[in-house]
One Martini backbone bead per residue (centre of mass of N, CA, C, O) as a GRO file, in nm:
protein
  399
    1MET     BB    1  -3.764  -5.526  -0.722
    2LYS     BB    2  -3.439  -5.517  -0.620
    3ARG     BB    3  -3.149  -5.521  -0.852
    4ARG     BB    4  -2.806  -5.523  -0.750
    5LYS     BB    5  -2.465  -5.463  -0.720
    6ALA     BB    6  -2.316  -5.471  -0.400
    7ARG     BB    7  -1.992  -5.541  -0.442
    8ALA     BB    8  -1.908  -5.246  -0.579
    9THR     BB    9  -1.893  -5.132  -0.292
   10PHE     BB   10  -1.823  -4.990   0.042
   11ALA     BB   11  -2.059  -5.097   0.154
   12ALA     BB   12  -2.251  -5.274   0.378
   13TYR     BB   13  -2.313  -5.637   0.356
   14ILE     BB   14  -2.555  -5.915   0.367
   15THR     BB   15  -2.561  -6.262   0.323
   16ILE     BB   16  -2.857  -6.463   0.290
   17ASN     BB   17  -3.025  -6.763   0.413
   18GLY     BB   18  -3.341  -6.928   0.331
   19LEU     BB   19  -3.552  -7.161   0.516
   20GLY     BB   20  -3.844  -7.212   0.452
   21GLY     BB   21  -4.163  -7.125   0.443
   22PHE     BB   22  -4.286  -6.797   0.335
   23HIS     BB   23  -4.156  -6.609   0.094
   24GLU     BB   24  -4.359  -6.409  -0.021
   25LYS     BB   25  -4.456  -6.286   0.250
   26PHE     BB   26  -4.179  -6.199   0.348
   27ILE     BB   27  -4.117  -5.995   0.113
   28SER     BB   28  -4.367  -5.816   0.138
   29GLU     BB   29  -4.309  -5.719   0.434
   30LEU     BB   30  -4.041  -5.580   0.369
   31ILE     BB   31  -4.159  -5.372   0.182
   32THR     BB   32  -4.363  -5.253   0.382
   33ASN     BB   33  -4.105  -5.181   0.590
   34ASP     BB   34  -3.866  -5.064   0.415
   35ILE     BB   35  -3.687  -5.315   0.326
   36GLN     BB   36  -3.396  -5.377   0.176
   37ILE     BB   37  -3.353  -5.608  -0.112
   38TYR     BB   38  -3.112  -5.814  -0.274
   39GLU     BB   39  -3.039  -6.062  -0.486
   40ILE     BB   40  -3.270  -6.269  -0.550
   41CYS     BB   41  -3.242  -6.630  -0.504
   42GLN     BB   42  -3.377  -6.929  -0.614
   43GLY     BB   43  -3.400  -7.250  -0.466
   44LYS     BB   44  -3.461  -7.561  -0.351
   45ASP     BB   45  -3.446  -7.485  -0.020
   46GLY     BB   46  -3.443  -7.165  -0.105
   47PHE     BB   47  -3.281  -6.849  -0.045
   48THR     BB   48  -3.096  -6.557  -0.174
   49ALA     BB   49  -2.968  -6.254  -0.012
   50VAL     BB   50  -2.937  -5.887   0.029
   51ILE     BB   51  -2.842  -5.690   0.307
   52LYS     BB   52  -2.838  -5.469   0.561
   53PRO     BB   53  -2.716  -5.455   0.880
   54TYR     BB   54  -2.949  -5.270   1.014
   55SER     BB   55  -3.183  -5.494   0.901
   56TYR     BB   56  -3.149  -5.778   1.038
   57LEU     BB   57  -3.330  -5.790   1.292
   58LYS     BB   58  -3.596  -5.730   1.150
   59THR     BB   59  -3.573  -5.964   0.947
   60ALA     BB   60  -3.567  -6.197   1.161
   61ARG     BB   61  -3.851  -6.152   1.275
   62ILE     BB   62  -4.009  -6.192   1.014
   63ALA     BB   63  -3.902  -6.477   0.953
   64ARG     BB   64  -4.013  -6.613   1.210
   65LYS     BB   65  -4.315  -6.546   1.144
   66HIS     BB   66  -4.274  -6.728   0.855
   67GLY     BB   67  -4.080  -6.985   0.905
   68ILE     BB   68  -3.780  -6.872   0.873
   69ARG     BB   69  -3.441  -6.962   0.829
   70LEU     BB   70  -3.160  -6.779   0.910
   71ARG     BB   71  -2.836  -6.726   0.735
   72VAL     BB   72  -2.510  -6.623   0.741
   73ALA     BB   73  -2.286  -6.629   0.464
   74GLU     BB   74  -2.196  -6.310   0.416
   75ARG     BB   75  -1.950  -6.046   0.454
   76GLN     BB   76  -1.956  -5.700   0.341
   77GLY     BB   77  -1.709  -5.454   0.381
   78PHE     BB   78  -1.518  -5.231   0.556
   79ILE     BB   79  -1.621  -5.277   0.847
   80PHE     BB   80  -1.555  -5.596   0.845
   81ARG     BB   81  -1.238  -5.546   0.818
   82LEU     BB   82  -1.211  -5.388   1.103
   83LEU     BB   83  -1.303  -5.588   1.326
   84PRO     BB   84  -1.032  -5.765   1.361
   85LEU     BB   85  -0.878  -5.475   1.458
   86ARG     BB   86  -1.001  -5.383   1.742
   87LYS     BB   87  -0.744  -5.528   1.919
   88ARG     BB   88  -0.533  -5.332   1.773
   89TRP     BB   89  -0.371  -5.093   1.953
   90GLY     BB   90  -0.156  -4.989   1.758
   91LEU     BB   91  -0.349  -4.877   1.542
   92VAL     BB   92  -0.506  -4.690   1.721
   93THR     BB   93  -0.271  -4.521   1.820
   94GLY     BB   94  -0.167  -4.432   1.539
   95THR     BB   95  -0.424  -4.281   1.455
   96LEU     BB   96  -0.427  -4.076   1.684
   97CYS     BB   97  -0.144  -3.957   1.633
   98CYS     BB   98  -0.204  -3.865   1.342
   99CYS     BB   99  -0.429  -3.667   1.418
  100ALA     BB  100  -0.259  -3.492   1.613
  101VAL     BB  101  -0.051  -3.405   1.398
  102ILE     BB  102  -0.245  -3.264   1.209
  103VAL     BB  103  -0.354  -3.059   1.410
  104LEU     BB  104  -0.084  -2.927   1.474
  105LEU     BB  105   0.007  -2.850   1.181
  106SER     BB  106  -0.257  -2.666   1.126
  107GLN     BB  107  -0.129  -2.419   1.313
  108PHE     BB  108   0.040  -2.374   1.051
  109VAL     BB  109   0.247  -2.236   0.804
  110TRP     BB  110   0.341  -2.398   0.473
  111ARG     BB  111   0.199  -2.198   0.261
  112ILE     BB  112   0.272  -1.936   0.004
  113ASP     BB  113   0.059  -1.742  -0.200
  114ILE     BB  114   0.121  -1.542  -0.492
  115ILE     BB  115  -0.109  -1.297  -0.630
  116GLY     BB  116  -0.091  -1.058  -0.913
  117ASN     BB  117   0.202  -1.034  -0.989
  118SER     BB  118   0.463  -0.873  -1.213
  119GLU     BB  119   0.693  -0.672  -1.128
  120VAL     BB  120   0.689  -0.802  -0.857
  121THR     BB  121   0.846  -1.028  -0.685
  122ASP     BB  122   0.829  -1.296  -0.478
  123THR     BB  123   1.094  -1.240  -0.316
  124GLN     BB  124   1.021  -0.958  -0.217
  125ILE     BB  125   0.762  -1.027  -0.064
  126CYS     BB  126   0.882  -1.257   0.122
  127ALA     BB  127   1.090  -1.076   0.267
  128VAL     BB  128   0.879  -0.896   0.408
  129MET     BB  129   0.713  -1.118   0.548
  130GLU     BB  130   0.954  -1.230   0.716
  131LYS     BB  131   1.006  -0.971   0.888
  132ASN     BB  132   0.679  -1.003   0.996
  133GLY     BB  133   0.640  -1.342   1.045
  134LEU     BB  134   0.581  -1.451   0.743
  135MET     BB  135   0.628  -1.805   0.717
  136PRO     BB  136   0.723  -2.107   0.682
  137GLY     BB  137   0.623  -2.242   1.007
  138CYS     BB  138   0.439  -2.049   1.123
  139SER     BB  139   0.215  -1.917   1.300
  140ARG     BB  140  -0.116  -1.809   1.257
  141LYS     BB  141  -0.048  -1.573   1.506
  142SER     BB  142   0.252  -1.432   1.435
  143PHE     BB  143   0.096  -1.219   1.247
  144ASP     BB  144   0.029  -0.900   1.100
  145GLU     BB  145  -0.152  -0.787   0.843
  146TRP     BB  146  -0.113  -0.477   0.851
  147VAL     BB  147   0.195  -0.475   0.874
  148CYS     BB  148   0.252  -0.627   0.608
  149GLU     BB  149   0.122  -0.425   0.418
  150GLN     BB  150   0.278  -0.164   0.495
  151SER     BB  151   0.562  -0.272   0.448
  152ALA     BB  152   0.538  -0.342   0.152
  153MET     BB  153   0.460  -0.051   0.050
  154ALA     BB  154   0.723   0.084   0.171
  155GLU     BB  155   0.965  -0.102   0.055
  156ILE     BB  156   0.881  -0.150  -0.255
  157GLY     BB  157   0.634   0.056  -0.314
  158THR     BB  158   0.366   0.253  -0.448
  159ASN     BB  159   0.285   0.032  -0.682
  160LEU     BB  160   0.185  -0.128  -0.427
  161TYR     BB  161  -0.110  -0.346  -0.351
  162LEU     BB  162  -0.274  -0.508  -0.097
  163ALA     BB  163  -0.578  -0.642  -0.134
  164LYS     BB  164  -0.502  -0.928   0.024
  165LEU     BB  165  -0.438  -1.083   0.336
  166ALA     BB  166  -0.459  -1.382   0.468
  167GLU     BB  167  -0.611  -1.621   0.302
  168ARG     BB  168  -0.717  -1.889   0.470
  169GLN     BB  169  -0.638  -2.249   0.391
  170GLY     BB  170  -0.547  -2.376   0.643
  171SER     BB  171  -0.192  -2.391   0.569
  172ARG     BB  172  -0.274  -2.155   0.372
  173VAL     BB  173  -0.148  -1.846   0.225
  174SER     BB  174  -0.290  -1.565   0.059
  175VAL     BB  175  -0.139  -1.317  -0.157
  176LYS     BB  176  -0.293  -1.032  -0.274
  177VAL     BB  177  -0.204  -0.847  -0.566
  178ALA     BB  178  -0.193  -0.486  -0.658
  179GLU     BB  179  -0.094  -0.304  -0.932
  180THR     BB  180  -0.091   0.017  -1.053
  181ASN     BB  181   0.101   0.121  -1.273
  182ASP     BB  182   0.194   0.414  -1.278
  183PRO     BB  183   0.280   0.621  -1.512
  184GLU     BB  184   0.491   0.824  -1.625
  185PRO     BB  185   0.531   1.104  -1.767
  186ALA     BB  186   0.534   1.153  -2.087
  187GLU     BB  187   0.716   1.217  -2.342
  188ILE     BB  188   0.758   1.420  -2.595
  189PRO     BB  189   0.768   1.366  -2.897
  190ILE     BB  190   1.005   1.449  -3.141
  191GLU     BB  191   0.772   1.527  -3.364
  192THR     BB  192   0.668   1.733  -3.158
  193PRO     BB  193   0.593   2.038  -3.112
  194CYS     BB  194   0.780   2.271  -2.893
  195ASN     BB  195   0.832   2.422  -2.582
  196VAL     BB  196   1.031   2.602  -2.337
  197ILE     BB  197   0.973   2.634  -1.990
  198SER     BB  198   0.959   2.760  -1.685
  199ASP     BB  199   0.963   2.611  -1.329
  200PHE     BB  200   1.121   2.872  -1.220
  201ASP     BB  201   1.253   3.108  -1.030
  202GLY     BB  202   1.523   3.330  -1.168
  203GLN     BB  203   1.866   3.302  -1.295
  204LEU     BB  204   2.022   3.289  -1.585
  205ILE     BB  205   2.355   3.103  -1.644
  206TYR     BB  206   2.287   2.863  -1.862
  207THR     BB  207   2.331   2.744  -2.216
  208GLU     BB  208   2.190   2.481  -2.443
  209ILE     BB  209   2.109   2.470  -2.784
  210TYR     BB  210   1.958   2.231  -2.996
  211LYS     BB  211   1.656   2.348  -3.042
  212GLY     BB  212   1.568   2.654  -3.141
  213LYS     BB  213   1.483   2.968  -2.968
  214LEU     BB  214   1.609   3.206  -2.776
  215GLN     BB  215   1.429   3.445  -2.552
  216THR     BB  216   1.694   3.505  -2.392
  217THR     BB  217   1.946   3.588  -2.150
  218VAL     BB  218   2.223   3.563  -1.989
  219GLY     BB  219   2.135   3.702  -1.654
  220SER     BB  220   1.844   3.694  -1.662
  221GLY     BB  221   1.533   3.702  -1.555
  222ILE     BB  222   1.291   3.453  -1.442
  223ALA     BB  223   0.974   3.304  -1.474
  224LYS     BB  224   0.722   3.116  -1.411
  225GLY     BB  225   0.623   3.020  -1.744
  226GLN     BB  226   0.843   3.116  -1.918
  227LEU     BB  227   0.975   3.166  -2.223
  228ILE     BB  228   1.282   3.030  -2.364
  229ILE     BB  229   1.221   2.811  -2.589
  230SER     BB  230   1.140   2.818  -2.923
  231GLY     BB  231   0.951   2.629  -3.183
  232THR     BB  232   0.940   2.904  -3.351
  233VAL     BB  233   1.075   2.932  -3.678
  234ASN     BB  234   1.296   3.034  -3.933
  235ASP     BB  235   1.374   2.975  -4.237
  236ASN     BB  236   1.562   3.044  -4.519
  237GLY     BB  237   1.275   3.117  -4.682
  238GLY     BB  238   1.072   3.273  -4.471
  239HIS     BB  239   0.948   3.044  -4.300
  240ILE     BB  240   0.733   2.900  -4.074
  241VAL     BB  241   0.839   2.670  -3.819
  242TYR     BB  242   0.804   2.358  -3.633
  243VAL     BB  243   0.969   2.252  -3.340
  244HIS     BB  244   1.164   2.058  -3.116
  245ALA     BB  245   1.246   2.186  -2.838
  246ASP     BB  246   1.592   2.210  -2.699
  247GLY     BB  247   1.783   2.196  -2.377
  248LEU     BB  248   2.022   2.349  -2.156
  249LEU     BB  249   1.924   2.471  -1.824
  250LYS     BB  250   2.046   2.721  -1.594
  251ALA     BB  251   1.972   2.830  -1.251
  252GLN     BB  252   1.928   3.079  -1.007
  253CYS     BB  253   1.783   3.010  -0.690
  254GLU     BB  254   1.525   3.079  -0.453
  255GLN     BB  255   1.460   2.932  -0.118
  256THR     BB  256   1.209   2.881   0.143
  257GLU     BB  257   1.235   2.724   0.472
  258GLU     BB  258   1.048   2.564   0.742
  259PHE     BB  259   1.133   2.474   1.087
  260PHE     BB  260   0.950   2.291   1.351
  261LEU     BB  261   0.970   2.259   1.720
  262PRO     BB  262   0.867   2.151   2.014
  263PHE     BB  263   0.941   2.102   2.340
  264GLU     BB  264   0.682   1.927   2.356
  265GLN     BB  265   0.679   1.561   2.324
  266THR     BB  266   0.547   1.268   2.196
  267ARG     BB  267   0.667   0.948   2.297
  268SER     BB  268   0.799   0.627   2.230
  269VAL     BB  269   0.882   0.419   2.503
  270LYS     BB  270   1.069   0.185   2.630
  271THR     BB  271   1.028  -0.088   2.829
  272ASP     BB  272   1.069  -0.368   3.055
  273GLU     BB  273   0.852  -0.509   2.893
  274LYS     BB  274   0.899  -0.854   2.792
  275TYR     BB  275   0.885  -1.079   2.508
  276TYR     BB  276   0.920  -1.420   2.393
  277SER     BB  277   1.031  -1.582   2.073
  278THR     BB  278   1.096  -1.910   1.958
  279TYR     BB  279   1.304  -2.072   1.694
  280LEU     BB  280   1.338  -2.344   1.477
  281MET     BB  281   1.549  -2.349   1.191
  282PHE     BB  282   1.495  -2.474   0.838
  283GLY     BB  283   1.551  -2.251   0.652
  284SER     BB  284   1.210  -2.142   0.605
  285PHE     BB  285   1.156  -2.310   0.854
  286ALA     BB  286   0.944  -2.276   1.153
  287LEU     BB  287   0.968  -2.382   1.502
  288PRO     BB  288   0.801  -2.348   1.772
  289LEU     BB  289   0.876  -2.302   2.109
  290PRO     BB  290   0.680  -2.369   2.382
  291TRP     BB  291   0.854  -2.248   2.635
  292GLU     BB  292   0.905  -1.980   2.421
  293HIS     BB  293   0.594  -1.838   2.335
  294TYR     BB  294   0.476  -1.542   2.175
  295GLU     BB  295   0.147  -1.401   2.093
  296ALA     BB  296   0.060  -1.122   1.905
  297GLU     BB  297  -0.248  -0.992   1.829
  298ASN     BB  298  -0.130  -0.693   1.883
  299MET     BB  299   0.113  -0.445   1.781
  300ASP     BB  300   0.013  -0.238   1.951
  301GLY     BB  301   0.260  -0.120   2.172
  302PHE     BB  302   0.495  -0.254   1.997
  303THR     BB  303   0.825  -0.388   1.958
  304TYR     BB  304   1.039  -0.555   1.714
  305SER     BB  305   1.294  -0.807   1.759
  306GLU     BB  306   1.586  -0.996   1.627
  307ASP     BB  307   1.775  -1.306   1.662
  308THR     BB  308   2.031  -1.502   1.495
  309TYR     BB  309   2.148  -1.840   1.525
  310ASN     BB  310   2.381  -2.078   1.501
  311VAL     BB  311   2.398  -2.432   1.501
  312SER     BB  312   2.634  -2.611   1.694
  313ILE     BB  313   2.854  -2.910   1.688
  314LEU     BB  314   3.157  -2.916   1.795
  315GLY     BB  315   3.200  -2.652   1.594
  316ALA     BB  316   2.981  -2.743   1.390
  317ASP     BB  317   2.778  -2.656   1.148
  318THR     BB  318   2.437  -2.634   1.096
  319PRO     BB  319   2.124  -2.599   0.924
  320TYR     BB  320   2.049  -2.471   1.186
  321ARG     BB  321   1.839  -2.227   1.364
  322TYR     BB  322   1.822  -1.959   1.608
  323LYS     BB  323   1.528  -1.774   1.698
  324ARG     BB  324   1.482  -1.448   1.867
  325GLY     BB  325   1.202  -1.277   1.980
  326ILE     BB  326   1.120  -0.928   2.070
  327TYR     BB  327   0.877  -0.791   2.287
  328THR     BB  328   0.823  -0.438   2.333
  329ARG     BB  329   0.686  -0.220   2.527
  330LEU     BB  330   0.513   0.079   2.487
  331SER     BB  331   0.530   0.431   2.597
  332GLU     BB  332   0.357   0.721   2.648
  333LYS     BB  333   0.550   1.031   2.644
  334THR     BB  334   0.628   1.342   2.779
  335VAL     BB  335   0.880   1.545   2.634
  336ARG     BB  336   1.132   1.780   2.740
  337TYR     BB  337   1.328   1.986   2.558
  338THR     BB  338   1.596   2.138   2.478
  339ALA     BB  339   1.744   2.362   2.275
  340ARG     BB  340   1.970   2.173   2.181
  341ASP     BB  341   1.790   1.938   2.096
  342ILE     BB  342   1.621   2.093   1.891
  343MET     BB  343   1.860   2.174   1.704
  344THR     BB  344   1.936   1.886   1.630
  345GLN     BB  345   1.661   1.811   1.497
  346LEU     BB  346   1.656   2.044   1.287
  347GLU     BB  347   1.911   1.955   1.138
  348LYS     BB  348   1.796   1.682   1.050
  349GLN     BB  349   1.556   1.793   0.890
  350LYS     BB  350   1.730   1.950   0.688
  351LYS     BB  351   1.892   1.708   0.579
  352ASP     BB  352   1.646   1.541   0.480
  353TYR     BB  353   1.541   1.756   0.281
  354GLU     BB  354   1.796   1.766   0.098
  355GLU     BB  355   1.798   1.460   0.020
  356ASN     BB  356   1.494   1.454  -0.101
  357PHE     BB  357   1.469   1.759  -0.266
  358LEU     BB  358   1.798   1.863  -0.328
  359SER     BB  359   1.980   1.646  -0.490
  360GLN     BB  360   1.965   1.801  -0.791
  361CYS     BB  361   2.114   2.026  -0.643
  362ARG     BB  362   2.315   2.322  -0.591
  363ILE     BB  363   2.437   2.450  -0.292
  364LEU     BB  364   2.545   2.773  -0.227
  365SER     BB  365   2.337   2.859   0.012
  366ASP     BB  366   2.240   2.881   0.384
  367GLU     BB  367   2.033   3.090   0.552
  368ARG     BB  368   1.988   3.135   0.899
  369GLU     BB  369   1.686   3.158   1.112
  370VAL     BB  370   1.640   3.185   1.463
  371CYS     BB  371   1.331   3.126   1.657
  372THR     BB  372   1.207   3.180   1.975
  373GLU     BB  373   0.933   3.043   2.122
  374GLU     BB  374   0.709   2.952   2.359
  375ASN     BB  375   0.679   2.625   2.228
  376GLY     BB  376   0.946   2.683   2.037
  377ILE     BB  377   1.141   2.626   1.736
  378ARG     BB  378   1.238   2.834   1.454
  379MET     BB  379   1.362   2.755   1.119
  380THR     BB  380   1.502   2.965   0.868
  381VAL     BB  381   1.574   2.888   0.517
  382LYS     BB  382   1.789   3.036   0.267
  383TYR     BB  383   1.819   2.941  -0.053
  384LYS     BB  384   2.091   2.886  -0.290
  385LEU     BB  385   2.047   2.766  -0.624
  386GLU     BB  386   2.153   2.516  -0.863
  387ARG     BB  387   1.946   2.447  -1.154
  388ASN     BB  388   1.745   2.270  -1.353
  389ILE     BB  389   1.543   2.386  -1.626
  390GLY     BB  390   1.261   2.302  -1.782
  391VAL     BB  391   0.966   2.257  -1.985
  392LYS     BB  392   0.754   2.096  -2.196
  393GLN     BB  393   0.537   2.243  -2.459
  394PRO     BB  394   0.300   2.212  -2.667
  395ILE     BB  395   0.209   2.296  -2.994
  396THR     BB  396  -0.066   2.460  -3.122
  397VAL     BB  397  -0.190   2.409  -3.444
  398LEU     BB  398  -0.365   2.627  -3.664
  399TYR     BB  399  -0.533   2.589  -3.993
   0.00000   0.00000   0.00000
C-alpha cells in the first residue's frame, strides 16, 4: 500500500472520507483495478485517503458496491485553483493575447551572437550584417545567408571565413566565425646570413648598401634571380665571414600588359519592377510595417538599395527612424557597345590595374597600342617603371 505526501507536488489530488461498509475489501479491489490510493488513515467512523481526480468515478462505483459512502473533503492542485477563474473572461483574453504576442515576436530576430572571432571585432561584423538586412528586430526571412557571408569576407578581409551563418534558435541568430589568420611571410632574422637577389628584370639605377658587398654596378642590366648584394665578405684579417646583407636598390623595368573587351557584352540591367520594404527603427531595432513589406526569399536577380529618414514631430527630431528598402529586379541583356564606349572602359581597366598593382612603382612612361579585332578591341600597354627590387635569400653554410 502506497503512502506518500501528495500535498508537496503541483499535481491534482482529492481527499476523500469513507463511512461504513467493508473497508478492507474496498481497498483490495482498488489495488486489483490499479487505482492508486495514498495516505490512508483509519478513524472511528471510517477512513480518510487521497486519490487522483481521474480515478474518482471508478472509485465511487467500487465504494457503492461495498456499501461505503464517499464524501470529498478537500481538493488540492493547480487545476482546482484555476477552476474558479474559468468565467473570468478578462484573464482568458489576456492569456490569448499574450500567446499571440509571443508568436508574433518569435518571427523576428532579437539577438545576434557572434562566436569564434578574435582579430575581427563584433562591431565590424555587425556593421556588414546590418547592411545586408540582418539586425535585431528584422524578420527571420529578410536576409540572405549567402549574401551576408560573401559581403563579410569581401568587406572585412580575406582572413575571415564565416563557418556558419544564421543558426537560428527561436529569435536568436548565431554567426559562427573562423579566422584563417594566415601570417605574412616572415622576415629573415637579422642574425641569419643572407644574400639579396633581384626579383625583376631591369636596369639598376640606384643603390644604398647597408651591409654586404655589391656584386654589380649602377647602370648595368640585371636578371630576375641574379645576385646583387652578397652576404659573403672578407674581414680585415683575410677570413671569410657571413653577414645579413641589406640595402636599398632601385631599377628601371619594362612591363607589358594587355586589356581586351568585346563589342557585345551581357549586362544586368535594372527594370521597372520594384518592391518595397519599410521599417520603423529605434536604435538598432527594426519593426517591419505590414502594409508595405516585401520579403525576398532569393536575392538572385535583384539589387537592393535603401534610404533612411529621421522621424520628426512639429520640427523636433525623435529617436525613431523610417527606413525604406527597394528591391529592383535585374534583367540580363546583351549590349553592343561602340568603339568609343569600349575605349572608355579599357581606360578604366588600365587605371584600376595601375592603382591595384603598380601603386608602389613610379610610372615613367606607358606606350599604348590599340588593335581593333573582329569581336572587340585589344589595348597593349608597355610600361617603363621605376621600382624597388631585391629579396633576401638565406645563405646555407656547410661546415
